[in-house]
N, C-alpha and C positions, 0 to 999 in steps of 0.2 A: 402695614406695608403701603408704599406709595402706589397710587393708581397708575394705570396705563396711560402714557402720554397721549393726549388727544390728537396730536399732529401725526403720530406714528403708531396706530393701533395694531401692532404686529405681535407675533408670538414671541414669548420669552425664549432666549437662547441660554442654555446652561454653559457658562464659561469656566466654572470651576468643577473639579471632579466631585463625585458624590461623597459626602461625608456622613458616615453612619454612626452607630452607637459607640464604636471604639474611639472615634475622633472626639465625640462629646465627653466620653469618660476621661480621655487623656487631658482635655482642657480643664475638666472639673478637678481632677487630681492635681494637675500642675498649678492651677490658680490657687487651690486650697493650701498646698504646701508652700508656694511662694508667698502667699499672704501671711502665713505663720512666721516667716523669717523676720519681718520688722518687729512683730510682737515678741519673738524670741530675743532679738537684740535689745529691745526695750527692757525685757526681763533681766538680761545681763547687766544693763546699766543700773537698773533699780537695785539689784542685789549688790553690785559694787558700791552704790551709794550708801546703802544700809551698812555695808561692811566698814566703809571708811567712817561713817558716822558712829558706828559702834566702837571703833578704835579710838575715835576722838572722845567719846563719852567715857570709856574706860580710863583713858589717860587723865582726863580732867578729874575724874572721881578719885583716882590714885593720888593726884597732887593735892586734892582737897583733904584727904584723910591722912596724908603722910605728916608725921611730927616734924621731920626735918627734910630738906631738899638737898639732893646731890646734883652735881653737874650732869651725871649720866641720865637724870630724869628728863632732861630737855631733849634727848636724842629722838624719842618717838615723834616729836613734832615734825622732824624732817620727812619721814615716810608718810605721815598723815597728810602733810601739806602736798607731797608729791602725789599721793593717791587722790586728793581732792582736785588738784590741777588736771590730772589724767581723766578723772570723771567728768570734769567740765569740758575737756576737749572731746571726749567720747559723745557728749550731747550734741556736738555740732552737726554730724550727719543727719540727726533727727529733725533738724530745723532748716531745711533747704528753702530758698526763696521761691515764691510763686513764679511760674513761667511768665516771661514778659516778651512781647514781640516789638522790640524797639526799631527794627529795621525792616518791618513788613508793612504792606499796604493792603487794606481790606477792600475787596471788590463787592459791588452790589449787583444783583440780578438785572436791574434796569440798565446798567452800563455795560455789562458783559453777558448779554443774553445768549450768545452762541456758546460760550464756555459753560454757563450754567445748564444750558439745554443738553450739552454733551455729557456732563457729569450726572445729571438727573437720569438720562437714558441708561447710562452704564449702571447706575445704582438700581434702576428698575430691573434690569436683566440679572443683577447679582442678588436681587431680593434684599436690598439694603436701604435703609433710610438715607436720603441725600444729606450731605454735609450742611450744617447750619451756616458755616462761614467758609469763605475761600480767601486766602491771603497770598500775596506775591512777595517774594523776598529774593535775596541774592545768592542763595545756596544752589548747589548742583544736584538737587534731588527733589522728589515729590514725597511729602510726608503727611500722614494723617494722625490725629490725636483726638483724645476725648476732652471736652471742656472740663476744666477744673481737675484734670489728671485723675488720680486714683479715686478721689472723692466724687468725681462725676461719672463713674463707670455705670452706676445704676440708671442715670439719665440717658446715657448713650448718645449724646449730641456730638457729632463728629465735626472737627475743624480740619480743613485741608490746606496745607501749605505747598505752594508751587514755586520752585526756583525759576526765575526768569531766564537764567542761562540755559536751562533745559529746554524751555520753549523756543529759544533762539537757534538751537542746533538740530531739532528733529522736525519731521513733517507731521501733518495733522494726524495721520493714521498711527504713526509711532507714538505720538503724544497720547492718543486715545488708549493705546496699549499700556503705556506707563501709568495712566490714570486707572485703568482697569486693574492693573497689577497691585497698585497701592490700595485701592478700595477693596479688592478681594481679600486683603489681609484682615479685614474687619467683617467679612461676610461668613457666617458660620451657622445660619439657622438658629436653632435653640442655643448653640454655643457661642453666639455673638458676644454676649455679655462677658463670658469667660475669656474669649480671645482678647477683648478690650482689657480685661483685668491683667492677663499675663503680660501684654505689651506695655501697659502703663506702669506696672510694678517694676519691670526691667528698666524702663526709662527713669523711674523714680530712684532706683538703686544707683544707676549710673550718675545721675545729676547729684545725688546726695554725696557720693564718693568724691567726685571731681570738682564740685562747685567751690569757688573761693570768693570770700568777701574782698573788697578793695584793700582793707587793712592787712589781710593775709598776703595779697599780691605784693604790697609795699614791703612787707617783711622779707621777701625773697631778694630784694634789690638793696644793696648797700648804699648808704648815704655818702656824700662827698667828704664830710668832715667827721667820719665815724671813728671813734677810738677803738682800741683793741678789745677793751672790756665790753663795749656796746656791741661790737661785732660778735663776740663770743656768746653774749646773751641772746642776740637775734638768731644766730645759727642754732644754738641749743634749743630755743623755743620752737623753731621750724621743725627740727628733728623730733622734738617731743610731740608736737602736734601730728606729725606723720606717723610716729609709732602708735599714738593713741587711736589712729584710724585703722590699724591693722586688723583688730577684731571685726570691724564693720566690713573691711575688704574681704574677709573670709566669708561673711554672709552674702556679699555681692557675688563671689565666685560660686557659692552654693546656689544662689538664685539662677545664675546662668546655666549651671549644670542641670538643675531641675527643669528649667524651661527649654532646654536644648531640643528635645524631641518635639515638643509642641510648636515651637517657633519654626523648626525645620519643616514640619508638616504644613504649617500655614504658608511658609515661603514657597514651597513646591506647588501648593495649590494656587497661589497668586501668580507664579510664573506660568502655570498652565493657562490661566486666564489671558495673559498676554499672548501666549502662543496661539490660543484658539481665536484670538481677535485678528492677528496679522499673519500668522503662519510661522512655522519653525525657522525657516531660513532668514526671514526678515527680522525675527526676534533675535537671532544670533547676531546679525549685523547691528541691530540696535544696542545690544549689550557692548559690542566693540566700540560703538560710537560713544556710549556713556563712559567707557574707560578713557577715551580721548578727552572727553569733557572734564574728567577729574584732573588729568594731566594739564589741561589748559588752565584750570582754576589754580593749580599749584604755580604755574608760570605767571599768572596774573597777580598773585599775591606778591611775588618777588618784584614785579613791575610797579605795584602800588608802593612798596617800601622804597624803591628807588625814586618813584615820582614824588614821594613826600619830601625827600631830601632836595629835589630839584624844584619843588613848588609847582609841579605840573602833573595833574592827575587825569586819567581817562574819565570822560564824562558819562560813559555808558558801559558798565562792566559786562552786561549781557552781549552786546555787539562785539566787544573786545574778545570775549571767550569764544563766541561763534567764529570769529575770524581766525583765532588760533586753531580751532577744531578743523575748519576747512583747509587750512594750510597743512596741518598734520595729515589729514586724509589724502591731500594731493601729493605730499612728499612721500607718503607710504606706497604710492602707486595703486593700481587697481588690484583689489583683493581677488583671490580666486573665487569665481562665481560658484555659489552652491546651486545644485540642481533644484529648480523651483518645482514644487509639487503641482501637478495639474488639477488636483482636487482643491477647491477653495477652502479656506479655514472655516471652522464652525460658525464663527462670529462675523462672517463677511457681510451679512445683511446689516450689521450695526454700522459698519464703516463705509457702506456703499454711498452714503451721502457726502462723504469727504473725498474730494478729488485726490488723485494718486500722488501728485507731487506738490500739493499746496503746503506751504510752511505752517507749522503750528501757530506761529505768531499771527497768522491771518485770522485765527479764532479769537484773538485778544484785541479788543478795540483800543487804539492809541498805544500800541505796544511800545514804540520807541519812547514816547513821553513818559509812560509808566516806568520803564526801565531806567530812565534818567533820574526820575524822582527817587526810586528805591536805591539807586547808586549813591545819591546825595545823603539819604538817610543812613546808609551803611558807613559812609565816611564820617558823618557827624556823631552818630550815636554808638556805633560799634568801635570805631577807631579813635574817636575823640578829636577829630581834625577840625580846625577852624577854616571853613571854606573861603572866608574872606581873604585869607592869606595864600590861597591857592589859585591856580588857573586851571580850569577844566578844559581839556583839549580833546580833539577827536581821537577815537580809538586807533585810527590808522597811524597817528603820530607815535604811539607806543610800538606798533609793529615796525614802523620805520626805524625807530631807535634800536630795536633788537637786531636789525640788519647790520648795525655798526659793530656788532660783536662777531661778525663772520670772519673767518680766518683770512679770506681774500683781502679784506680791508687792512689787515695788519701788514701785509706785504706792501701795499700802497703807502701806508704811513711810514713804514721803515725806509723805503727808498727815497721818498720825497721829504723825509724828516717832519711829516705832519703838515707840510705846506701845500697839500693838494686836497681839495674837497672831493669826496667820492661821487658827487653828482655834477661835477664839472669835468671838462676834458682838456687834456694836453694834446690837442690835435688841431691843425689848421690855423694856429694863432700867429705863426711867423714863417719865415722862409727856412726850409730845411733842404738838405742835400738830396738831389735826385740821382746823382751819380757819385761814385766814391771819390772823395777829395784826397784820400790817402789815410793810412792808419794813424800817422803822427798828428795830422791836422785834427782828426776826430778826437784823439786823446787830449790835445791841447784845448779843444772846445769844451770837453767835459771838465777838465781841470779849471779852466777859466770860470765857468759857471759855479763850480764848487766854491771857489774863492769869493765870487760876488755874493753868493747866498749869505755869507757871514755879514755882509754889509746891509743888505736890504731884507733879510729874512724876517726880522722882527716887525718891519713895516707891513710886509705881506701878511704876517700872522694877524695883526690888528685889523687889517682890511677884510680878511676872510672871516674873522669873528663878527665884525659888523654886518657883513653881507649875509652871513648865515643867520644872525639874529633877526635881520629884516625879513628874510624869507620865512623864517619860523613864525614871526609875528604876522606876516601876511597870511600864512596858512591858517593860523588861529582865527584871524578876522574873517576870512572867507567862510570858514566852517560856521562861525557864529552868525554871519549874515544869512547863510542858508537856513540855519535853525530858526532865526528870527522870522524869516520869510515864511517858514512853515508854521509859524504860530507858537513856537516854543518859547519859554521864558529864558531870557539872556540877561546876565548882570553886566551893566555898562561899567561898573567899577573895575571889573577884571581887565577891561580894554582901554579905559581912560577916554571914552568917547562921550559926546554930549548926551546921547541917548542910545537905546538899544535897537533902533530901527535898522532895517537892512540897508537903507541909503547911507546912514551915518557910518555903519561898520564898513561898508564897501568903499566909502570915501577914504577912510583911514587905511584900508588895504591898498587902495590906489596910491596913496602917499608912500607906503612901504615899497611898493613896486617901483615907484619913481626913484626912491633911494637906492634900490638895487641896480637900476639902470645907470644912475650917476656913478656908482662905484665900479661898473663893469669895465670902463676904460683903463683905470689904474690897475685893476686885477689882471686884465688881459695883457698889459705890458709886462708885468712880472711873470705871469704864466708863460708868455712867449719865450722868456729866457729859460725857464725850467723845461719847456718843450724842446729847446735846442739841445740841452744836455740829454734829455730823454731820447731824442731822435739820434743823436751822435752815438750814444751807447748802443742802441739797437743797430745802427750802421756798422759799428765795430763788429758786432756779432755776425751781420750778414755779409760784409765785404772782406772780412779777414780770411787769410788762407786757412785751409783746413788743418794744416800742420800746427798752427798757433793755438788751436782750440783743444780743450779736453773733451772727453766723451760726452759729459753732461751738456756742454755748450753745443756740441755738434747735434745732439738730439733735439735741443731747443731750436736750433736753426732750421731743422727740417719742418717744424710746425709753425715757424714764425710767420710765413705769408698768410696762413689761414687765420691766425689770431689777429694779425694786423688788419686784414680786410674786415673782420667782424668789428674790431674796435673803431676803425675809421667810419664804418657805416653807422654804428650806433652813436658815436660821438657827434656826428653831424645833426642828429635829431634831439640832442640833449635839451636845448632851449624849449622845444615843444614838449618834451617829456617832463621837464620841471613844471611847466604850466599844467600838464595833465595831472601830475602829482598833487598840485595845489587844489585843482578842481575835484580830483578823486577823493582826497581827504575830506572835503566838504560833503561830497556825495555820500560817503560811507557813514557820516554821522546821522543820516536820515534812515539808515537801515532799510534800503530799498527792497531787499529780499523779503521783508516782513510787512509789506504794505497790504492793506485790505480795503475793500470798497467803503468801509465805515470811516476811513480817515477823511479829514477835512479837505475842502477845496484848496486851502492855503498850502497844505502838505503836497498836493499834486502840482501846484504852481511852483513850489520849490524844486520838486523833481524836474519839472520841465525847464527850469532855469539852468540846470547843470548837465542833464543827460545828453541833449543834443550837442552841447559844447564838448563833452568828453568824447563822444563818438567822432566828431569832426577832428579833434586833436589826434585820436588814434589813427584815423585815416591819413592825416597829414604826416604822422610819424612813419607809418607804413610806406607811404609814397616816397619819402626821403630815403628809405632803405631798399627801394625797388632794384632788383638785380643782384643784391648781396646774397651770398649762399652760406648755409650752415653745414659744414662737412662732418661734424662730430656726432653722427647718428649711430644707432646700434649696428646697422649693416655697413657703416662707413660710406654710404652713398649720400652725396650732398643734396640738400633740399633748400628751397628758398628760405632765407632768414625770417621773412615775414610769416611764413607758414609755421615755423617753429615757435614764434612768439605769440601769435594769435591763432589758437586752435579752435576756430569757429567763425561764424559770420555775424557781423554787427547787425543789430536790428535796424530796420528802416524807420525813419521818423514818421510819427503819426500825424494825421490831419485833424486839427481841433475844430469840432463843429460848434457853431454858435447857437444851435437849437437846444433849448433847455431839456427837451425830452431825450436828447442823446447824451446827456451828461454822464449817466451811468456807464454807457458804452465807452465814452472817452476816458473815464477814470479807469475802467478795466483795461483798455489798451495801454494807457500810460503806466499802469501798475505792471503789466506784463513786460513792457519795453524796459522799464527800470530794473525789473528782476533779471531779465535776460542780459542787460548791460552789465549788471553787477556780476553775474556768473562768468562773463567773458573778460571784463576789464580787470577784475581783481587778480586772476591768474596771469593776465598779460603784464600787469605791473610787476608781479613777483618774478616772472621769467625774465623780463627786460632787465630789472636791477640785478638779478642773480647772474645773468650772462654778461652784462656790461662790467660788473665788478670782477667777475672771473677773468674776462679778457684783459681788463685794466691791470689786475693783479698779476696775471701771467706775464704780461709785457714788462711790468715794473720789476718783477723778480728776475726776468731774463736780463734786463738792463743792469740790475744790481749785481748779478753774478758776472756779467761781462766786465763791468768796472772793477769788480774785485779781482778778476783774473788779470786784467791789464794794468790797473792803476793802484790796487790795494783798497782797503776800507776808508770810509770817510765819516767824520763826526762833525755835525753841524754846531755842536755846543748847546748848552742849556738855554741860551737866550732865544735860539731859533726854533726850539722844539715846541710843538703845538699839542694841545689836547685834541681828542677826537671831537667831531662836530657836535655830538649830542652833549658834550661837556662844555661847549661854548656858553651855553645858557647859564652856567654857574658863575659867570664873570661878575654878575651883580647880586648874587644870592646872599642872603643873610644866613644865620645859623639854621640848620634844618629843624623841623618840628619833630617831636617825639610822640607817637601815638600813645593813648592812655592804656591800651591793652594790646596784646599780641594779636596778629591776624589769626583767625580761627582756621 
């Protein structure tokens, strides 16, 4: 047993329930019976092999002794050959490949002292030998296994695999509870070896049944020039191999049934360890968070598949999944608070050294850099993607792309025929009517712009594409520059710059910004014409007599002033908000919520280069909307629009001391400021875009219904139709790459 940690010579805390002779006997019987199953299957294969061999021997003997041969004598060859092929296919589950960690990164105690210290302390309380190795990967779980699988059970050397997405979404105490839960699955006193054996045998059965070699996977996919005969042979072989595994599948089911009681008992004891560490109510919330984590991973897999076709992949899966989880938790609202017990949990003394709300990533030195490395390993070795043909982008780019699928943007695209960018505004670009010029004149104005769009719609389409690509490239360059400033490795090949220094990347970003500014004049000229049609349609709705409107339009007109005031207030701040988005995307690549004092000075310098700028931009945006009201509250009482968007107070800038002895304090203040900023600005960005798109879409739908009521439908024609902005980047794309394997 491991000795008591010298730094914390305290009394052991029993985290798992007492396991008596019944538990030991259950593990002994379960492991013995489960261990007999592979031997039983091997016996079945040997007997079948002898049987097929005996048939072959009898047939050849008959042919050798027969005076004359008949054509019927050749028939036994068919079922002998079929039996031999089936016997070969039945051997496949007995020859699984050794487990290989292609997309994991091994940690060393010297580099991750805080993590290893936490694991060692938990193992000491669980009376368990600490893991020999700790690996980080991209999975959404924490798993322990024995070195060399079933063959290494007698040695009992544990290997711990930690999914970095788990680390990114939980706090330090929750992380300790998850570690305790997984380690407790292996803690059983005298029955530890047998618990290892039960778990490893079940893992071996699962892998042996579901594992496929590359040639087996290729047989499932038809070739481009495959004949009917070749397809028939391929499909028949696949079915034959599947049928040959049916006997082994029955043994797998038997193993699961035999191990069911033992695994359930181990799992309940492990859950008790987590509850005893952080309390029952917090454990329940943690399980709900883990459910969100799995849903976020499922969404991320879809985004990776889409990113492969667009040659744009998120550079940090852990941060992307953490952002998904935080958005899901925010959209779900505040859960009903469970009554917290006044009695501290049994293992409170173990976690008292971990601050209440510190993220688990603070226990991992260089978390952001590690997660970026593991993400690249996952793309290269698991999916078989050539990263030289991809651009790794900020995780916020993927979130931003998902917003394009909102239903509100469909209404904007439908009304403007795709000639309106959702982060640009049709407001204040030209002269619009302040008083009613008459219904006929408004209708003529709408009709005139409708006809003009057919002439210059294609030119506006190309200009918007180029502007969007320039903004997208600028966001990528700004994010890369911040990462380079923080000391992370950046490939200059992806951006076509002379080198990967922050100065070179920001110079190229400045050129992209200049390109956007040069295009602004031509875009504004066309958008002013679209605005005149937009305003005329809304004027028709507002100034028309009530008798000329139907009930739906009358209801729309009642809410029109409120939505117009929101849209006008937010549209005026869009230039600053686009600048905020650019900076915010770069900020998010640093994972500011996961900073720790072990990070380098370059990392904190990178944070200081973007955090004050973001805070100033938010203040500028809020000041431009000063006086605007948000009337759509739960109690229908209007509140300031700024209070609805920013639900909190921005942190004050810190003063940087030049005294070297105060460096630690400065880093701590910078870390807290960055984390607080992330907690405020991320929801602010989400609320701003959601409300702006909602207001924009509401007005576009109102204008569309008004035009349909007075003038009838309009079709811009195929030449003027645009793709959505996230599809603009496909303009120069080549054929999409195909991953070597499916996403797990």
